[in-house]
C-alpha positions as CSV (number, residue, x, y, z in Angstrom):
1,M,25.9,-44.2,-25.4
2,A,24.1,-42.6,-22.5
3,K,21.3,-40.2,-23.4
4,I,21.3,-36.8,-21.9
5,R,17.9,-35.7,-20.8
6,K,17.1,-32.0,-21.3
7,K,15.6,-30.2,-18.4
8,P,12.0,-29.3,-19.2
9,K,11.5,-25.6,-19.7
10,K,9.6,-23.9,-16.8
11,S,6.4,-22.4,-17.9
12,I,5.5,-19.1,-16.4
13,N,1.8,-18.7,-15.7
14,K,0.9,-15.1,-15.2
15,N,-2.8,-15.9,-14.8
16,I,-4.0,-15.2,-11.3
17,N,-6.0,-18.2,-10.3
18,K,-6.4,-20.5,-7.3
19,K,-4.5,-23.4,-8.9
20,S,-1.3,-21.3,-9.3
21,F,-1.0,-20.3,-5.7
22,T,2.2,-21.4,-3.9
23,Q,3.3,-21.2,-0.3
24,S,4.9,-17.8,-1.0
25,T,1.6,-16.5,-2.4
26,P,-1.0,-18.1,-0.2
27,N,-4.7,-18.1,-0.5
28,I,-5.8,-17.0,2.9
29,A,-9.4,-17.9,2.4
30,E,-8.4,-21.5,2.0
31,K,-6.1,-21.4,5.0
32,L,-9.1,-20.2,7.1
33,D,-10.9,-23.5,6.5
34,N,-8.4,-25.1,8.9
35,E,-6.9,-22.4,11.0
36,M,-7.1,-18.8,12.1
37,V,-5.2,-15.8,10.7
38,A,-4.4,-12.5,12.2
39,F,-4.3,-9.4,10.0
40,L,-1.8,-7.0,11.7
41,D,-0.9,-3.4,11.1
42,T,1.5,-1.0,13.0
43,E,2.2,2.7,13.2
44,F,5.8,4.0,13.4
45,L,7.0,7.5,14.5
46,T,9.6,8.6,12.0
47,S,12.0,11.5,12.2
48,Q,11.6,14.4,9.8
49,I,15.3,15.1,10.0
50,K,17.6,13.4,7.4
51,G,19.8,10.9,9.3
52,G,17.7,11.3,12.4
53,P,16.8,8.5,14.9
54,P,15.4,5.2,13.6
55,A,11.6,4.8,13.3
56,K,9.9,3.8,16.6
57,L,6.9,1.5,16.9
58,V,4.1,3.4,18.7
59,S,1.0,1.4,17.9
60,V,0.0,-2.1,17.0
61,G,-3.4,-3.5,16.1
62,F,-4.7,-6.8,14.6
63,V,-7.9,-8.7,14.0
64,V,-8.0,-12.5,14.3
65,C,-10.3,-14.3,11.8
66,G,-11.6,-17.8,11.4
67,K,-13.5,-19.5,8.6
68,N,-15.1,-17.2,6.0
69,F,-13.2,-14.3,7.5
70,E,-15.5,-14.2,10.6
71,E,-13.8,-12.1,13.3
72,V,-12.8,-13.9,16.5
73,T,-11.2,-11.1,18.3
74,R,-9.4,-7.7,18.0
75,F,-6.4,-6.2,19.7
76,H,-5.1,-2.6,19.7
77,S,-2.6,-0.8,21.9
78,Y,-0.4,2.3,21.9
79,I,3.2,1.7,22.9
80,Y,5.0,4.0,25.4
81,A,7.2,6.7,24.0
82,E,8.5,10.0,25.3
83,D,9.4,11.4,21.9
84,K,7.9,14.7,20.7
85,L,5.4,14.1,18.0
86,H,5.6,16.3,14.9
87,D,2.5,17.9,13.4
88,R,2.4,15.7,10.3
89,F,2.4,12.5,12.3
90,Q,-0.4,13.8,14.6
91,E,-2.4,15.0,11.7
92,M,-2.2,11.6,9.9
93,T,-2.7,9.2,12.8
94,G,-4.7,11.2,15.3
95,I,-2.2,10.0,18.0
96,E,-1.4,12.5,20.7
97,R,1.6,12.6,23.0
98,K,-0.6,11.8,26.0
99,D,-1.7,8.6,24.3
100,L,1.9,7.3,24.2
101,L,2.9,8.7,27.6
102,S,0.1,6.7,29.3
103,A,0.6,3.5,27.2
104,P,2.4,0.3,28.3
105,D,5.9,-0.2,27.1
106,K,6.8,-2.6,24.3
107,Y,7.8,-5.4,26.7
108,V,4.4,-5.4,28.3
109,I,2.7,-5.5,24.8
110,Q,4.9,-8.5,23.9
111,R,3.9,-10.3,27.1
112,D,0.3,-9.6,26.6
113,L,0.3,-10.8,23.0
114,L,2.2,-13.9,23.8
115,E,0.0,-14.8,26.8
116,Y,-3.3,-13.3,25.6
117,R,-4.9,-15.4,28.3
118,K,-8.2,-16.1,30.1
119,D,-10.5,-13.9,28.0
120,I,-10.0,-16.2,24.9
121,S,-10.0,-19.9,24.4
122,K,-6.9,-22.1,24.6
123,R,-7.1,-22.8,20.9
124,T,-7.2,-19.1,20.0
125,R,-4.3,-18.3,22.3
126,K,-2.2,-21.1,20.7
127,I,-3.0,-19.8,17.2
128,V,-2.2,-16.2,18.1
129,N,1.1,-17.3,19.7
130,R,2.0,-19.1,16.5
131,I,1.0,-16.2,14.3
132,L,3.3,-13.9,16.2
133,R,6.2,-16.1,15.2
134,M,5.1,-16.3,11.6
135,I,4.1,-12.7,10.7
136,K,4.6,-12.0,7.0
137,D,4.2,-8.9,4.9
138,I,0.7,-9.7,3.5
139,E,0.6,-6.4,1.6
140,G,3.8,-7.3,-0.3
141,T,2.7,-10.9,-0.7
142,Y,-0.6,-10.0,-2.3
143,S,1.0,-7.3,-4.4
144,A,3.2,-10.0,-5.9
145,K,0.2,-12.3,-6.2
146,L,-1.5,-9.6,-8.4
147,D,1.7,-9.1,-10.3
148,L,2.0,-5.6,-9.0
149,Q,4.9,-3.6,-7.5
150,S,4.5,-3.3,-3.8
151,A,1.1,-1.6,-3.3
152,G,-0.1,-0.1,0.0
153,I,-3.5,-0.5,1.7
154,G,-4.8,2.7,0.0
155,S,-4.0,1.4,-3.5
156,L,-5.3,-2.1,-2.8
157,K,-8.6,-0.6,-1.5
158,I,-9.1,1.4,-4.6
159,I,-8.5,-1.5,-7.1
160,C,-10.8,-3.7,-5.0
161,G,-13.5,-1.0,-5.0
162,L,-13.4,-0.7,-1.2
163,G,-13.0,3.0,-0.9
164,T,-10.1,5.4,-1.0
165,E,-9.4,6.5,2.6
166,V,-6.6,5.1,4.8
167,S,-7.1,6.0,8.5
168,H,-3.5,5.4,9.7
169,N,-4.9,3.8,12.8
170,A,-3.3,0.4,13.3
171,L,-6.5,-1.5,14.1
172,D,-8.6,0.2,11.4
173,D,-5.9,-0.5,8.8
174,A,-5.7,-4.1,10.0
175,V,-9.4,-4.5,9.4
176,D,-9.0,-2.8,5.9
177,L,-6.3,-5.3,5.1
178,K,-8.6,-8.2,6.1
179,N,-11.3,-6.8,3.9
180,I,-8.9,-6.4,1.0
181,I,-7.6,-10.0,1.3
182,R,-11.2,-11.3,1.6
183,H,-12.2,-9.5,-1.6
184,I,-9.1,-10.7,-3.6
185,D,-9.5,-14.3,-2.5
186,L,-13.3,-14.6,-2.8
187,K,-14.2,-12.2,-5.6
188,G,-11.0,-11.4,-7.4
189,C,-9.9,-8.0,-8.8
190,S,-11.0,-6.3,-12.1
191,E,-8.5,-7.0,-14.8
192,H,-9.2,-3.5,-16.1
193,M,-8.3,-2.0,-12.7
194,L,-5.1,-4.1,-12.4
195,Q,-3.9,-3.0,-15.8
196,I,-4.5,0.7,-14.9
197,M,-2.6,0.2,-11.6
198,K,0.4,-1.3,-13.4
199,K,0.4,1.6,-15.9
200,Y,0.0,4.1,-13.1
201,T,2.9,2.7,-11.1
202,S,5.2,2.6,-14.2
203,E,4.3,6.1,-15.3
204,K,4.7,7.6,-11.9
205,E,8.1,6.1,-11.5
206,V,9.2,7.6,-14.9
207,Y,7.7,10.9,-14.1
208,Y,9.6,11.4,-10.8
209,R,12.8,10.1,-12.4
210,L,12.6,12.7,-15.1
211,R,11.6,15.7,-12.9
212,R,14.5,18.0,-12.1
213,F,13.1,21.2,-10.6
214,R,11.0,22.0,-7.5
215,E,11.3,25.8,-7.2
216,K,10.9,28.9,-9.2
217,W,14.1,30.1,-10.9
218,D,15.4,33.6,-10.0
219,D,16.3,36.2,-12.6
220,V,14.6,34.4,-15.6
221,S,14.4,36.8,-18.5
222,E,11.1,37.7,-20.1
223,G,12.4,36.2,-23.3
224,I,13.0,32.8,-21.8
225,Q,9.7,33.0,-20.0
226,E,7.8,33.7,-23.2
227,K,9.5,30.8,-25.0
228,S,8.9,28.5,-22.1
229,L,5.2,29.3,-21.8
230,S,4.9,28.8,-25.6
231,L,6.6,25.4,-25.3
232,L,4.2,24.6,-22.4
233,K,1.2,25.1,-24.7
234,E,2.7,22.7,-27.3
235,L,3.6,20.1,-24.6
236,G,0.0,20.2,-23.4
237,K,-1.0,18.6,-26.7
238,V,1.4,15.6,-26.1
239,D,-0.1,12.9,-24.0
240,T,3.0,11.2,-22.7
241,V,4.5,11.0,-19.2
242,E,7.8,12.4,-20.5
243,A,6.1,15.5,-21.9
244,R,4.2,15.9,-18.6
245,A,7.4,15.8,-16.6
246,L,9.0,18.4,-18.9
247,R,5.9,20.6,-18.9
248,D,5.7,20.6,-15.1
249,D,9.5,21.4,-14.8
250,L,9.0,24.4,-17.1
251,L,5.9,25.5,-15.1
252,V,7.6,25.6,-11.8
253,M,10.7,27.2,-13.2
254,C,8.7,30.1,-14.7
255,T,5.8,30.5,-12.3
256,G,6.7,28.7,-9.1
257,E,3.6,26.6,-9.4
258,A,4.6,23.2,-8.1
259,M,3.0,20.2,-9.8
260,V,2.8,16.6,-8.8
261,F,1.7,13.3,-10.4
262,P,-2.0,12.7,-10.1
263,T,-3.3,10.4,-7.3
264,L,-4.4,6.9,-8.3
265,E,-8.0,7.8,-8.0
266,E,-7.6,10.8,-10.4
267,Y,-5.6,8.6,-12.7
268,I,-8.3,5.9,-12.9
269,Q,-11.0,8.5,-13.6
270,K,-8.9,9.9,-16.5
271,E,-8.2,6.5,-17.9
272,N,-11.8,5.5,-17.8
273,V,-12.8,8.8,-19.6
274,K,-10.1,8.0,-22.3
275,T,-11.3,4.5,-22.9
276,G,-15.0,5.1,-22.3
277,I,-15.2,2.2,-19.9
278,R,-17.7,2.4,-17.2
279,N,-18.3,-1.2,-16.2
280,T,-15.2,-3.0,-14.7
281,N,-16.8,-6.3,-13.8
282,S,-14.3,-8.4,-15.7
283,E,-12.9,-10.3,-12.6
284,I,-9.6,-12.1,-12.2
285,T,-9.6,-14.7,-9.4
């Protein structure tokens, strides 16, 4: 009688360590021992009108690094566009319409990136050409590596202790991305900070799913307002995300005061006060 072999159960290792890295979650620091890597970021112009035109690529920047994350070269360029820039975009990126009107078009940028010739070595040019065909979403990859939902550069900088500002300049953000990856691969991230980040992401999602109102209600009677304000005081004693969402709904309904979920930086400060933790040197590598 033939024996039927049972398939071994797959063990899921949630510890973040160098031995558990796979091709889908690479250790860039190790790759840099044998090859170069480009950290790339882009800026897109998006429409403020629902159902408007698709986002348009208007800026690209990257930094090429070798062993130990030593920079080999940098590249940055705006990309030609005739579109009118809305105020929010200009405020965030610092890009002006004249920058795009005087920039080369995307086909010239593609040619320059693929050739990238004469001013750099043949080996670097070959590596850059290869990278352009193999670009991956490093932010998403490293978010998964840390067992986080997709986190942007700003959040990753905060949990790595690298500051709080995001410039929204393609080259500056590419350099920030390089510094984030270097920190994660070589120093690791604080376990305490990672747990706060996971809690923050989860509570923020619940908060906005429960929120219902964004504007002050008209014709709210004084009786309802008094009862609502009394309930607000009681809800202020309850430290749950559900109570916060209801409290903020009541507040905007009665007073028009719009509330939002705290920023990650504010949330971290609050959690540290609650736990009394000042030192977050427990590293996870």
